[in-house]
MDTraj code that builds the backbone (N, CA, C; nanometers):
import mdtraj as md
import numpy as np

residues = "MET VAL ASP LYS SER LYS LYS GLU GLU SER ASN MET LEU TYR ASN SER ILE ASP ASN ASN LEU PRO LYS GLN GLU GLN LEU ASP ARG LEU ARG ALA SER PHE ALA ASP CYS ASP LYS CYS GLY LEU ALA ALA THR ARG THR ASN ILE VAL PHE GLY SER GLY ASN ALA ASN ALA GLU LEU MET PHE ILE GLY GLU GLY PRO GLY ALA ASP GLU ASP ALA GLN GLY LEU PRO PHE VAL GLY ARG SER GLY GLN LEU LEU THR LYS MET ILE ASN ALA MET GLY LEU SER ARG GLU THR VAL TYR ILE ALA ASN ILE VAL LYS CYS ARG PRO PRO SER ASN ARG ASP PRO LEU MET GLU GLU ALA GLN ALA CYS ILE GLY TYR LEU ARG SER GLN ILE GLN ILE ILE ASN PRO LYS ILE ILE VAL CYS LEU GLY SER ILE SER LEU ASN PHE LEU LEU GLN PRO GLU GLY LYS VAL LYS LEU GLY ILE SER LYS LEU ARG GLY GLN TRP GLN ASP PHE TYR GLY TYR LYS VAL LEU PRO THR PHE HIS PRO ALA TYR LEU LEU ARG ASN PRO SER LYS LYS LYS GLU ALA TRP SER ASP LEU GLN ILE VAL MET LYS GLU LEU GLY LEU GLU LEU PRO LYS GLN SER GLU".split()
xyz = np.array([
    [-11.8860, 0.4589, -2.0930],
    [-11.8659, 0.6004, -2.0159],
    [-11.8197, 0.5218, -1.8589],
    [-11.8593, 0.3981, -1.8430],
    [-11.8547, 0.3410, -1.6978],
    [-11.7399, 0.2461, -1.7098],
    [-11.6540, 0.2610, -1.5952],
    [-11.5323, 0.1568, -1.6085],
    [-11.5822, 0.0327, -1.5591],
    [-11.5886, -0.0665, -1.6461],
    [-11.6473, -0.2087, -1.6306],
    [-11.5889, -0.2861, -1.4923],
    [-11.4441, -0.2606, -1.4810],
    [-11.3736, -0.3517, -1.3823],
    [-11.4440, -0.2999, -1.2514],
    [-11.5171, -0.1740, -1.2123],
    [-11.5733, -0.1594, -1.0963],
    [-11.7085, -0.2211, -1.0529],
    [-11.7341, -0.3135, -1.1663],
    [-11.8665, -0.3683, -1.1448],
    [-11.8424, -0.5138, -1.0665],
    [-11.7040, -0.5466, -1.0642],
    [-11.6711, -0.6573, -0.9975],
    [-11.7363, -0.6903, -0.8456],
    [-11.7250, -0.5788, -0.7692],
    [-11.7747, -0.6038, -0.6293],
    [-11.9318, -0.6065, -0.6132],
    [-12.0064, -0.5561, -0.7181],
    [-12.1423, -0.5563, -0.6988],
    [-12.1899, -0.7036, -0.7670],
    [-12.1043, -0.7499, -0.8511],
    [-12.1434, -0.8733, -0.9106],
    [-12.1086, -0.9702, -0.7880],
    [-12.0248, -0.9747, -0.7154],
    [-11.9995, -1.0523, -0.5980],
    [-12.1030, -1.0526, -0.4901],
    [-12.1559, -0.9422, -0.4771],
    [-12.2673, -0.9270, -0.3618],
    [-12.3836, -0.9634, -0.4453],
    [-12.3975, -0.9332, -0.5651],
    [-12.5355, -0.9980, -0.6234],
    [-12.5173, -1.1656, -0.6435],
    [-12.4242, -1.2107, -0.6661],
    [-12.3940, -1.3508, -0.7014],
    [-12.4025, -1.4365, -0.5756],
    [-12.3891, -1.3605, -0.4613],
    [-12.3921, -1.4442, -0.3467],
    [-12.5464, -1.4259, -0.2895],
    [-12.6412, -1.4023, -0.3683],
    [-12.7765, -1.4115, -0.3313],
    [-12.8385, -1.4944, -0.4292],
    [-12.9196, -1.5794, -0.4085],
    [-13.0017, -1.6805, -0.4751],
    [-13.0928, -1.6018, -0.5657],
    [-13.0632, -1.5862, -0.7020],
    [-13.1423, -1.5160, -0.7929],
    [-13.2661, -1.5764, -0.8204],
    [-13.2749, -1.6913, -0.7993],
    [-13.3926, -1.7676, -0.7980],
    [-13.5228, -1.7486, -0.7027],
    [-13.4931, -1.6651, -0.5807],
    [-13.5680, -1.6171, -0.5022],
    [-13.6553, -1.5119, -0.5502],
    [-13.7813, -1.4706, -0.4951],
    [-13.8325, -1.3714, -0.5274],
    [-13.7644, -1.2286, -0.5214],
    [-13.7817, -1.1319, -0.5913],
    [-13.6759, -1.0018, -0.6053],
    [-13.6957, -0.9654, -0.4676],
    [-13.8202, -0.9465, -0.4003],
    [-13.8218, -0.8636, -0.2749],
    [-13.7473, -0.9497, -0.1670],
    [-13.7226, -1.0692, -0.1732],
    [-13.6499, -1.1520, -0.0774],
    [-13.5087, -1.1200, -0.1016],
    [-13.4631, -1.1204, -0.2343],
    [-13.3335, -1.1031, -0.2573],
    [-13.2839, -0.9619, -0.2192],
    [-13.3686, -0.8791, -0.2225],
    [-13.3335, -0.7230, -0.1610],
    [-13.3327, -0.7137, -0.0242],
    [-13.4055, -0.7953, 0.0372],
    [-13.4083, -0.8144, 0.1841],
    [-13.3064, -0.8900, 0.2492],
    [-13.2354, -0.9842, 0.1583],
    [-13.1352, -1.0392, 0.1867],
    [-13.0155, -0.9512, 0.1832],
    [-12.9888, -0.8707, 0.0518],
    [-12.8960, -0.7750, 0.0415],
    [-12.8965, -0.6450, 0.1492],
    [-13.0071, -0.6178, 0.2041],
    [-13.0167, -0.5350, 0.3035],
    [-12.9623, -0.5893, 0.4168],
    [-13.0049, -0.7394, 0.4566],
    [-12.9463, -0.7893, 0.5822],
    [-12.7825, -0.7798, 0.5592],
    [-12.7489, -0.7957, 0.4595],
    [-12.5942, -0.8146, 0.4443],
    [-12.4932, -0.7251, 0.4717],
    [-12.5758, -0.5789, 0.4777],
    [-12.4969, -0.4658, 0.5437],
    [-12.5505, -0.3955, 0.6206],
    [-12.6170, -0.4373, 0.7238],
    [-12.6922, -0.3903, 0.8380],
    [-12.6153, -0.3306, 0.9272],
    [-12.4899, -0.3993, 0.9371],
    [-12.3875, -0.3305, 1.0286],
    [-12.2897, -0.2638, 0.9589],
    [-12.2936, -0.2100, 0.8329],
    [-12.1805, -0.1604, 0.7509],
    [-12.1086, -0.0593, 0.8212],
    [-11.9771, -0.0566, 0.8183],
    [-11.8967, 0.0322, 0.8561],
    [-11.7789, 0.0663, 0.7717],
    [-11.8231, 0.0690, 0.6458],
    [-11.7240, 0.0611, 0.5136],
    [-11.6740, 0.1904, 0.5200],
    [-11.7553, 0.3202, 0.5597],
    [-11.6941, 0.4593, 0.5567],
    [-11.7447, 0.5299, 0.6756],
    [-11.6862, 0.6659, 0.6828],
    [-11.7265, 0.7300, 0.8298],
    [-11.8701, 0.7611, 0.8536],
    [-11.9569, 0.7545, 0.7595],
    [-12.1034, 0.7842, 0.7758],
    [-12.1686, 0.7206, 0.8842],
    [-12.0885, 0.5830, 0.8865],
    [-12.1779, 0.4812, 0.9926],
    [-12.1654, 0.5387, 1.1357],
    [-12.0696, 0.6264, 1.1585],
    [-12.0469, 0.6754, 1.3051],
    [-12.1579, 0.7726, 1.3340],
    [-12.2199, 0.8353, 1.2216],
    [-12.3154, 0.9541, 1.2790],
    [-12.4523, 0.9012, 1.2297],
    [-12.4898, 0.7950, 1.1624],
    [-12.6047, 0.7741, 1.1093],
    [-12.6991, 0.7164, 1.2052],
    [-12.8496, 0.7483, 1.2125],
    [-12.9463, 0.6973, 1.2954],
    [-12.9823, 0.5586, 1.2265],
    [-13.0035, 0.5687, 1.0928],
    [-13.0524, 0.4543, 1.0329],
    [-12.9981, 0.4376, 0.8861],
    [-12.9678, 0.3212, 0.8348],
    [-12.9220, 0.2912, 0.7133],
    [-13.0532, 0.3166, 0.6244],
    [-13.0787, 0.3917, 0.5061],
    [-13.1695, 0.4171, 0.4092],
    [-13.1459, 0.3315, 0.2982],
    [-13.2014, 0.2142, 0.2974],
    [-13.1712, 0.0926, 0.1961],
    [-13.2504, 0.1484, 0.0566],
    [-13.3623, 0.1828, 0.0699],
    [-13.4481, 0.2211, -0.0797],
    [-13.5799, 0.1688, -0.0163],
    [-13.6743, 0.1910, -0.1111],
    [-13.8233, 0.1593, -0.0813],
    [-13.8821, 0.1656, -0.2323],
    [-13.9867, 0.0763, -0.2247],
    [-14.0761, 0.0689, -0.3359],
    [-14.0866, -0.0757, -0.4006],
    [-14.1158, -0.0959, -0.5309],
    [-14.1555, -0.2061, -0.5911],
    [-14.0397, -0.2687, -0.6509],
    [-14.0265, -0.4033, -0.5733],
    [-13.9047, -0.4785, -0.6510],
    [-13.8958, -0.5166, -0.7876],
    [-14.0052, -0.5063, -0.8408],
    [-14.0347, -0.5568, -0.9842],
    [-14.0583, -0.4305, -1.0708],
    [-14.0013, -0.2938, -0.9912],
    [-14.0477, -0.1703, -1.0901],
    [-13.9736, -0.1740, -1.2054],
    [-14.0465, -0.1081, -1.3144],
    [-13.9858, -0.0903, -1.4383],
    [-13.8790, 0.0508, -1.4469],
    [-13.9335, 0.1264, -1.3374],
    [-13.8633, 0.2638, -1.3161],
    [-13.8003, 0.2675, -1.1893],
    [-13.6742, 0.3193, -1.1849],
    [-13.5989, 0.3270, -1.0705],
    [-13.5672, 0.4692, -1.0475],
    [-13.5683, 0.5397, -0.9334],
    [-13.5120, 0.6683, -0.9066],
    [-13.3872, 0.6760, -0.8157],
    [-13.2996, 0.7490, -0.8709],
    [-13.1578, 0.7504, -0.7707],
    [-13.1377, 0.8925, -0.7232],
    [-13.1395, 0.9162, -0.6116],
    [-13.0765, 1.0377, -0.5519],
    [-12.9484, 1.0290, -0.5188],
    [-12.9305, 1.1325, -0.4273],
    [-12.7830, 1.1326, -0.3705],
    [-12.7414, 1.0771, -0.2565],
    [-12.8241, 1.1200, -0.1461],
    [-12.8128, 1.0693, -0.0175],
    [-12.9227, 1.1040, 0.0971],
    [-12.9366, 1.0408, 0.1927],
    [-13.0414, 1.0694, 0.2913],
    [-13.0431, 1.2056, 0.3681],
    [-13.1369, 1.2751, 0.3923],
    [-13.1204, 1.3757, 0.4750],
    [-13.1629, 1.3563, 0.6083],
    [-13.2122, 1.4621, 0.6947],
    [-13.2373, 1.4620, 0.8315],
    [-13.3665, 1.3378, 0.8467],
    [-13.4748, 1.3875, 0.7683],
    [-13.5945, 1.3228, 0.7655],
    [-13.5703, 1.1623, 0.7260],
    [-13.5123, 1.1514, 0.6366],
    [-13.4827, 1.0201, 0.5909],
    [-13.3983, 0.9331, 0.6739],
    [-13.2847, 0.9878, 0.7344],
    [-13.2036, 0.9117, 0.8483],
    [-13.2972, 0.9026, 0.9767],
    [-13.3917, 0.9583, 1.0031],
    [-13.4716, 0.9370, 1.1144],
    [-13.5561, 0.8313, 1.0852],
    [-13.6298, 0.8291, 0.9666],
    [-13.7170, 0.7332, 0.9313],
    [-13.6717, 0.6102, 0.8773],
    [-13.5497, 0.6012, 0.8214],
    [-13.5026, 0.5167, 0.7374],
    [-13.5442, 0.4837, 0.5993],
    [-13.6150, 0.5730, 0.5510],
    [-13.6785, 0.5863, 0.4364],
    [-13.6370, 0.6942, 0.3437],
    [-13.6391, 0.6715, 0.2115],
    [-13.5671, 0.7605, 0.1263],
    [-13.6811, 0.8628, 0.0655],
    [-13.6298, 1.0097, 0.0550],
    [-13.7465, 1.1012, -0.0034],
    [-13.8528, 1.1153, 0.0782],
    [-13.8513, 1.1527, 0.2056],
    [-13.9766, 1.1795, 0.2981],
    [-13.9915, 1.2950, 0.3170],
    [-13.8574, 1.3949, 0.3146],
    [-13.8904, 1.5376, 0.3398],
    [-13.9425, 1.6317, 0.2353],
    [-13.9147, 1.7375, 0.2401],
    [-13.9904, 1.8318, 0.1478],
    [-13.9523, 1.7883, -0.0052],
    [-13.8216, 1.7516, -0.0166],
    [-13.7894, 1.7079, -0.1525],
    [-13.8686, 1.5736, -0.1940],
    [-13.8872, 1.4980, -0.1000],
    [-13.9513, 1.3686, -0.1272],
    [-14.1034, 1.3974, -0.1421],
    [-14.1662, 1.4938, -0.0811],
    [-14.2813, 1.5542, -0.1257],
    [-14.3139, 1.5824, -0.2484],
    [-14.2222, 1.6605, -0.3228],
    [-14.2242, 1.6884, -0.4532],
    [-14.1952, 1.5724, -0.5326],
    [-14.0992, 1.5035, -0.5134],
    [-14.0799, 1.3724, -0.5946],
    [-14.2020, 1.2878, -0.6174],
    [-14.2700, 1.2676, -0.5006],
    [-14.4063, 1.2052, -0.4956],
    [-14.4916, 1.2682, -0.5913],
    [-14.4982, 1.3899, -0.6047],
    [-14.5844, 1.4586, -0.6923],
    [-14.5491, 1.4415, -0.8307],
    [-14.4100, 1.4502, -0.8531],
    [-14.3727, 1.4172, -0.9890],
    [-14.4107, 1.2893, -1.0322],
    [-14.3921, 1.1906, -0.9494],
    [-14.4196, 1.0572, -0.9842],
    [-14.5870, 1.0282, -1.0058],
    [-14.6568, 1.0892, -0.9249],
    [-14.7938, 1.0905, -0.9435],
    [-14.8475, 1.1638, -1.0758],
    [-14.7872, 1.2731, -1.1075],
    [-14.7900, 1.3249, -1.2323],
    [-14.7713, 1.2364, -1.3489],
    [-14.6942, 1.1597, -1.3460],
    [-14.6468, 1.0371, -1.4398],
    [-14.7621, 0.9381, -1.4516],
    [-14.8525, 0.9557, -1.3701],
    [-14.9366, 0.8481, -1.3481],
    [-14.9125, 0.7187, -1.2812],
    [-14.8136, 0.7418, -1.2080],
    [-14.7614, 0.6355, -1.1172],
    [-14.7652, 0.6621, -0.9642],
    [-14.7331, 0.5746, -0.8785],
    [-14.7194, 0.5971, -0.7363],
    [-14.6112, 0.5472, -0.6920],
    [-14.5695, 0.5860, -0.5660],
    [-14.4362, 0.5530, -0.4967],
    [-14.4208, 0.3771, -0.4936],
    [-14.5616, 0.3353, -0.4886],
    [-14.5636, 0.1843, -0.4752],
    [-14.5174, 0.1206, -0.5960],
    [-14.5164, 0.1947, -0.7044],
    [-14.5045, 0.1095, -0.8431],
    [-14.3604, 0.1422, -0.9062],
    [-14.2770, 0.2310, -0.8377],
    [-14.1499, 0.2451, -0.8572],
    [-14.0551, 0.2152, -0.7478],
    [-13.9351, 0.2152, -0.7929],
    [-13.8254, 0.2143, -0.6601],
    [-13.7462, 0.3235, -0.6548],
    [-13.7085, 0.3677, -0.5348],
    [-13.6363, 0.4753, -0.4906],
    [-13.5297, 0.4546, -0.4150],
    [-13.3967, 0.5135, -0.4467],
    [-13.2815, 0.4610, -0.3799],
    [-13.1878, 0.6070, -0.3962],
    [-13.0784, 0.5878, -0.3219],
    [-12.9853, 0.6892, -0.3081],
    [-12.8473, 0.6521, -0.3498],
    [-12.7545, 0.7088, -0.3999],
    [-12.5805, 0.6906, -0.4091],
    [-12.5480, 0.6193, -0.2853],
    [-12.5581, 0.6971, -0.1529],
    [-12.5139, 0.6415, -0.0343],
    [-12.6395, 0.6302, 0.0450],
    [-12.6136, 0.5396, 0.1453],
    [-12.7405, 0.4753, 0.2204],
    [-12.7545, 0.5522, 0.3593],
    [-12.6351, 0.6230, 0.3986],
    [-12.6265, 0.6867, 0.5255],
    [-12.6407, 0.8599, 0.4950],
    [-12.6858, 0.9222, 0.5914],
    [-12.6840, 1.0605, 0.5851],
    [-12.5312, 1.1227, 0.6139],
    [-12.4943, 1.2148, 0.5005],
    [-12.3730, 1.2883, 0.5208],
    [-12.4110, 1.4154, 0.6256],
    [-12.3286, 1.4278, 0.7192],
    [-12.3536, 1.5190, 0.8206],
    [-12.3833, 1.6565, 0.7512],
    [-12.4682, 1.7215, 0.8219],
    [-12.5217, 1.8555, 0.7832],
    [-12.5591, 1.8489, 0.6332],
    [-12.5991, 1.7515, 0.5827],
    [-12.6510, 1.7391, 0.4539],
    [-12.5506, 1.7725, 0.3168],
    [-12.4247, 1.7732, 0.3679],
    [-12.3470, 1.7853, 0.2934],
    [-12.3448, 1.7110, 0.1578],
    [-12.2717, 1.6978, 0.0463],
    [-12.2453, 1.6204, -0.0753],
    [-12.1901, 1.5027, -0.0051],
    [-12.2206, 1.3794, -0.0684],
    [-12.1278, 1.2797, -0.0339],
    [-11.9852, 1.2750, -0.0892],
    [-11.9057, 1.2413, -0.0182],
    [-11.7527, 1.2494, -0.0553],
    [-11.7261, 1.1142, -0.1454],
    [-11.6305, 1.1233, -0.2221],
    [-11.5698, 1.0343, -0.3422],
    [-11.5840, 0.8912, -0.2571],
    [-11.4954, 0.8933, -0.1355],
    [-11.4768, 0.7462, -0.0749],
    [-11.6067, 0.6790, -0.0155],
    [-11.7052, 0.7827, 0.0152],
    [-11.8503, 0.7303, 0.0817],
    [-11.9218, 0.6706, -0.0325],
    [-11.8920, 0.7448, -0.1332],
    [-12.0020, 0.6843, -0.2961],
    [-11.9243, 0.5534, -0.3019],
    [-11.8031, 0.5501, -0.3172],
    [-11.7222, 0.4249, -0.3568],
    [-11.7484, 0.3149, -0.2575],
    [-11.7837, 0.3318, -0.1354],
    [-11.7895, 0.2486, -0.0315],
    [-11.9314, 0.1752, -0.0417],
    [-12.0077, 0.2818, -0.1289],
    [-12.1826, 0.2357, -0.0995],
    [-12.2232, 0.1852, -0.2521],
    [-12.1298, 0.2375, -0.3446],
    [-12.1839, 0.2012, -0.4806],
    [-12.2054, 0.0430, -0.5213],
    [-12.1392, -0.0361, -0.4512],
    [-12.1632, -0.1924, -0.4948],
    [-12.3058, -0.2315, -0.4577],
    [-12.3543, -0.1819, -0.3275],
    [-12.4719, -0.2182, -0.2673],
    [-12.5810, -0.1660, -0.3809],
    [-12.5780, -0.0203, -0.4251],
    [-12.6698, 0.0335, -0.5121],
    [-12.6659, -0.0429, -0.6489],
    [-12.5570, -0.1074, -0.7142],
    [-12.5405, -0.1772, -0.8134],
    [-12.6106, -0.2885, -0.8115],
    [-12.5957, -0.3608, -0.7015],
    [-12.6733, -0.5013, -0.6646],
    [-12.8289, -0.4822, -0.6666],
    [-12.8623, -0.3813, -0.6113],
    [-13.0035, -0.3178, -0.6115],
    [-13.0524, -0.3159, -0.7582],
    [-12.9600, -0.2496, -0.8429],
    [-13.0137, -0.2509, -0.9866],
    [-13.0373, -0.3610, -1.0485],
    [-12.9214, -0.4602, -1.0156],
    [-12.9354, -0.5871, -1.0775],
    [-13.0455, -0.6811, -1.0462],
    [-13.0670, -0.6502, -0.9017],
    [-13.1786, -0.7503, -0.8747],
    [-13.3162, -0.6873, -0.9040],
    [-13.3495, -0.5398, -0.9191],
    [-13.4592, -0.4947, -0.9588],
    [-13.4754, -0.4978, -1.1105],
    [-13.3592, -0.4830, -1.1723],
    [-13.3758, -0.4955, -1.3268],
    [-13.4654, -0.4034, -1.3916],
    [-13.4530, -0.2679, -1.3468],
    [-13.5478, -0.1657, -1.3940],
    [-13.5363, -0.1489, -1.5455],
    [-13.6435, -0.0937, -1.6290],
    [-13.6223, -0.0729, -1.7772],
    [-13.5538, 0.0442, -1.7753],
    [-13.5839, 0.1548, -1.6728],
    [-13.5167, 0.2935, -1.6884],
    [-13.4993, 0.3347, -1.5420],
    [-13.3722, 0.4090, -1.5576],
    [-13.3184, 0.4447, -1.4195],
    [-13.3282, 0.6063, -1.4308],
    [-13.3736, 0.6711, -1.3535],
    [-13.3743, 0.8480, -1.3524],
    [-13.2836, 0.8719, -1.2458],
    [-13.1731, 0.9558, -1.2866],
    [-13.0939, 1.0139, -1.1899],
    [-13.1151, 1.1580, -1.1632],
    [-13.1306, 1.1687, -1.0068],
    [-13.1756, 1.2984, -0.9811],
    [-13.0632, 1.3839, -0.9339],
    [-13.0190, 1.4888, -1.0258],
    [-12.9166, 1.5619, -1.0088],
    [-12.7740, 1.5107, -1.0342],
    [-12.6968, 1.6005, -1.0310],
    [-12.5499, 1.5702, -1.0940],
    [-12.4774, 1.4833, -0.9982],
    [-12.4909, 1.4788, -0.8686],
    [-12.4259, 1.4124, -0.7844],
    [-12.4513, 1.2584, -0.8171],
    [-12.6031, 1.2366, -0.8358],
    [-12.6316, 1.0930, -0.8490],
    [-12.5846, 1.0799, -0.9964],
    [-12.5934, 1.1306, -1.0957],
    [-12.5351, 1.1059, -1.2108],
    [-12.3896, 1.0853, -1.2318],
    [-12.3146, 1.1718, -1.1616],
    [-12.1606, 1.1584, -1.1635],
    [-12.1329, 1.0184, -1.0912],
    [-12.1717, 1.0074, -0.9610],
    [-12.1346, 0.8683, -0.8949],
    [-12.1688, 0.7335, -0.9487],
    [-12.2846, 0.7578, -1.0267],
    [-12.3363, 0.6268, -1.0734],
    [-12.2680, 0.6058, -1.2070],
    [-12.2353, 0.6966, -1.2874],
    [-12.1749, 0.6636, -1.4273],
    [-12.0095, 0.7001, -1.4395],
    [-11.9705, 0.7849, -1.3391],
    [-11.8315, 0.8134, -1.3158],
    [-11.7757, 0.8092, -1.1904],
    [-11.7926, 0.6667, -1.1316],
    [-11.7483, 0.6595, -0.9763],
    [-11.6209, 0.6796, -0.9384],
    [-11.5250, 0.7057, -1.0368],
    [-11.3935, 0.7356, -1.0097],
    [-11.3502, 0.8975, -1.0212],
    [-11.4602, 0.9614, -1.0782],
    [-11.4616, 1.1103, -1.0754],
    [-11.3601, 1.1678, -1.1904],
    [-11.3621, 1.0729, -1.2804],
    [-11.2684, 1.1327, -1.4115],
    [-11.3394, 1.2344, -1.4912],
    [-11.4628, 1.2305, -1.5060],
    [-11.5240, 1.3403, -1.5742],
    [-11.6391, 1.4067, -1.5077],
    [-11.6538, 1.5337, -1.4881],
    [-11.7696, 1.5836, -1.4347],
    [-11.8530, 1.6101, -1.5350],
    [-11.9908, 1.5434, -1.4992],
    [-12.0849, 1.5405, -1.6003],
    [-12.1959, 1.6645, -1.5461],
    [-12.2357, 1.7368, -1.6232],
    [-12.3130, 1.8506, -1.5878],
    [-12.4585, 1.8009, -1.6183],
    [-12.5374, 1.8436, -1.5081],
    [-12.6835, 1.7954, -1.5260],
    [-12.7635, 1.8867, -1.6269],
    [-12.7126, 2.0129, -1.6323],
    [-12.8056, 2.1034, -1.7081],
    [-12.7630, 2.0636, -1.8544],
    [-12.6402, 2.0316, -1.8890],
    [-12.6137, 1.9614, -2.0504],
    [-12.6545, 1.8409, -2.0762],
    [-12.6840, 1.7557, -1.9609],
    [-12.7113, 1.6217, -2.0006],
    [-12.8626, 1.5770, -1.9509],
    [-12.9278, 1.6593, -1.8971],
    [-13.0683, 1.6536, -1.8389],
    [-13.1466, 1.6156, -1.9874],
    [-13.2317, 1.5140, -1.9684],
    [-13.3243, 1.4919, -2.0646],
    [-13.2627, 1.3980, -2.1676],
    [-13.1433, 1.3692, -2.1652],
    [-13.0789, 1.2854, -2.2751],
    [-13.0296, 1.1457, -2.2240],
    [-13.0565, 1.0502, -2.2969],
    [-13.0330, 0.9136, -2.2604],
    [-12.8838, 0.8722, -2.2381],
    [-12.8567, 0.8341, -2.1210],
    [-12.7096, 0.7677, -2.0940],
    [-12.7317, 0.5963, -2.0696],
    [-12.6064, 0.5325, -2.0640],
    [-12.6070, 0.4224, -2.0561],
    [-12.5263, 0.3822, -1.9346],
    [-12.5879, 0.2706, -1.8712],
    [-12.5201, 0.2236, -1.7481],
    [-12.5286, 0.0732, -1.7744],
    [-12.4274, -0.0007, -1.8392],
    [-12.4525, -0.1448, -1.8379],
    [-12.5516, -0.2043, -1.9161],
    [-12.6107, -0.1235, -2.0169],
    [-12.7126, -0.1599, -2.0937],
    [-12.8461, -0.1108, -2.0305],
    [-12.8479, -0.0490, -1.9096],
    [-12.9489, 0.0074, -1.8426],
    [-12.9827, 0.1534, -1.9058],
    [-13.0934, 0.2134, -1.9312],
    [-13.1132, 0.3197, -1.9896],
    [-13.1309, 0.4251, -1.8778],
    [-13.0490, 0.5395, -1.8838],
    [-13.0558, 0.6265, -1.7591],
    [-13.0824, 0.7638, -1.8101],
    [-13.1759, 0.8218, -1.7480],
    [-13.2191, 0.9698, -1.7781],
    [-13.1892, 1.0542, -1.6784],
    [-13.0869, 1.1516, -1.6693],
    [-13.0761, 1.2331, -1.5832],
    [-13.1717, 1.3710, -1.5928],
    [-13.2113, 1.4038, -1.4785],
    [-13.3080, 1.5268, -1.4591],
    [-13.2504, 1.5879, -1.3298],
    [-13.3245, 1.7011, -1.3114],
    [-13.2922, 1.7890, -1.1752],
    [-13.3407, 1.7248, -1.0564],
    [-13.2565, 1.7449, -0.9509],
    [-13.3133, 1.7077, -0.8203],
    [-13.4289, 1.7701, -0.7611],
    [-13.5301, 1.7168, -0.6962],
    [-13.6171, 1.7962, -0.6363],
    [-13.6126, 1.9067, -0.5749],
    [-13.4820, 1.8975, -0.4686],
    [-13.4255, 2.0008, -0.3709],
    [-13.3908, 2.1075, -0.4572],
    [-13.3208, 2.0739, -0.5920],
    [-13.2929, 2.2046, -0.6585],
    [-13.4123, 2.2716, -0.7268],
    [-13.5207, 2.1787, -0.7702],
    [-13.6243, 2.2439, -0.8040],
    [-13.7144, 2.3491, -0.7154],
    [-13.7036, 2.3016, -0.5756],
    [-13.7588, 2.3676, -0.4769],
    [-13.6993, 2.5052, -0.4673],
    [-13.5630, 2.5137, -0.5095],
    [-13.4782, 2.6376, -0.5033],
    [-13.5049, 2.7103, -0.6123],
    [-13.5202, 2.6306, -0.7348],
    [-13.5384, 2.6801, -0.8850],
    [-13.6633, 2.6440, -0.9413],
    [-13.7868, 2.6875, -0.8933],
    [-13.9183, 2.6544, -0.9474],
    [-13.9384, 2.6574, -1.0861],
    [-13.8455, 2.7664, -1.1527],
    [-13.8811, 2.8061, -1.2922],
    [-13.8119, 2.6678, -1.3638],
    [-13.7327, 2.5854, -1.3153],
    [-13.6855, 2.4692, -1.3739],
    [-13.7911, 2.3500, -1.3864],
    [-13.8972, 2.3748, -1.3143],
    [-14.0076, 2.2522, -1.3009],
    [-14.0364, 2.2064, -1.4496],
    [-14.0503, 2.3101, -1.5418],
    [-14.1137, 2.2645, -1.6705],
    [-14.0209, 2.1911, -1.7292],
    [-13.8850, 2.2113, -1.7144],
    [-13.7672, 2.1121, -1.7833],
    [-13.7752, 1.9804, -1.7322],
    [-13.7976, 1.9673, -1.6062],
    [-13.7877, 1.8525, -1.5333],
    [-13.9259, 1.7633, -1.5885],
    [-14.0210, 1.8344, -1.5972],
    [-14.1471, 1.7654, -1.6520],
    [-14.1230, 1.7096, -1.7795],
    [-14.0710, 1.7950, -1.8767],
    [-14.0237, 1.7572, -2.0032],
    [-13.9599, 1.6204, -2.0035],
    [-13.8709, 1.6273, -1.9122],
    [-13.7516, 1.4845, -1.8942],
    [-13.8492, 1.3657, -1.8529],
    [-13.9388, 1.3903, -1.7780],
    [-14.0195, 1.2870, -1.7405],
    [-14.1036, 1.2413, -1.8056],
    [-14.1461, 1.3153, -1.9102],
    [-14.2420, 1.2892, -2.0233],
    [-14.1473, 1.1987, -2.1314],
    [-14.0366, 1.2256, -2.1338],
    [-13.9459, 1.1335, -2.2118],
    [-13.9478, 0.9731, -2.1633],
    [-13.9360, 0.9871, -2.0255],
    [-13.9661, 0.8590, -1.9337],
    [-14.1035, 0.7888, -1.9781],
    [-14.1858, 0.8795, -1.9468],
    [-14.3179, 0.8201, -1.9766],
    [-14.3512, 0.7588, -2.1258],
    [-14.3024, 0.8280, -2.2151],
    [-14.3047, 0.7887, -2.3581],
    [-14.2267, 0.6514, -2.3827],
    [-14.1021, 0.6157, -2.3142],
    [-14.0480, 0.5047, -2.3315],
    [-14.1097, 0.3920, -2.2449],
    [-14.1748, 0.4267, -2.1530],
    [-14.2550, 0.3117, -2.0741],
    [-14.3833, 0.2946, -2.1104],
    [-14.4423, 0.3679, -2.2280],
    [-14.5640, 0.3497, -2.2893],
    [-14.6557, 0.3974, -2.2059],
    [-14.6379, 0.5103, -2.1119],
    [-14.7428, 0.5738, -2.0368],
    [-14.8114, 0.6591, -2.0949],
    [-14.9401, 0.6876, -2.0839],
    [-15.0217, 0.8076, -2.1403],
    [-14.9825, 0.9245, -2.1146],
    [-14.9410, 0.9963, -2.2089],
    [-14.8821, 1.1382, -2.2004],
    [-15.0032, 1.2377, -2.1884],
    [-14.9753, 1.3612, -2.1200],
    [-15.0906, 1.4636, -2.0865],
    [-15.1254, 1.5232, -2.2348],
    [-15.2558, 1.5332, -2.2616],
    [-15.2912, 1.6011, -2.3690],
    [-15.2297, 1.7518, -2.3772],
    [-15.2044, 1.7791, -2.4934],
    [-15.1517, 1.9272, -2.5287],
    [-15.2783, 2.0228, -2.5300],
    [-15.2722, 2.1280, -2.4172],
    [-15.3837, 2.2141, -2.4310],
    [-15.3831, 2.3020, -2.5697],
    [-15.5171, 2.3268, -2.6173],
    [-15.5056, 2.3931, -2.7384],
    [-15.5037, 2.5459, -2.7246],
])
top = md.Topology()
chain = top.add_chain()
for i, resn in enumerate(residues, 1):
    res = top.add_residue(resn, chain, resSeq=i)
    for name in ("N", "CA", "C"):
        top.add_atom(name, md.element.get_by_symbol(name[0]), res)
traj = md.Trajectory(xyz[None], top)
């Protein structure tokens, strides 16, 4: 599903970092490598690069689409209303934000919170792939169709629908990827929270986490 030739840039980024170092130090060096990034137009309007946050040794990684106003101001992913819901979702799994890793397709806020453009995602995807290689999570959860499409189809050859693919395992260079709804979508469509929770339980089962007991 993924054009493997597009992994070359991330391999170059990743291979430039000593992988004998602790993972957090590898991430710190990766972050420093693009502190002044101007590879796309988003650099002109950003306040902060939103690199990602969480546990460098996480088994579970969440990937969203891009920072919003709150994230741009604080330099951290998912700290606004969507982030509050994501935190609740993570906690419901019996985990915390400190035990998972959270990142986005693009590291800088698109103006007016619009969707990232193809060229913006392509400029940033190598950094995200390097993060994935360093963290080496057991499972990646793509939050929403934009995250899913830009991760698995960076050239936009096929439009992947989140409603059809949510809760179904996908492959990204051997990493298990499970798509589900973005928290922002769930805030607008609370009736879909049950489906999202069902998706997260699939992840919990794969990670060997205790599932909630069914009510009798």
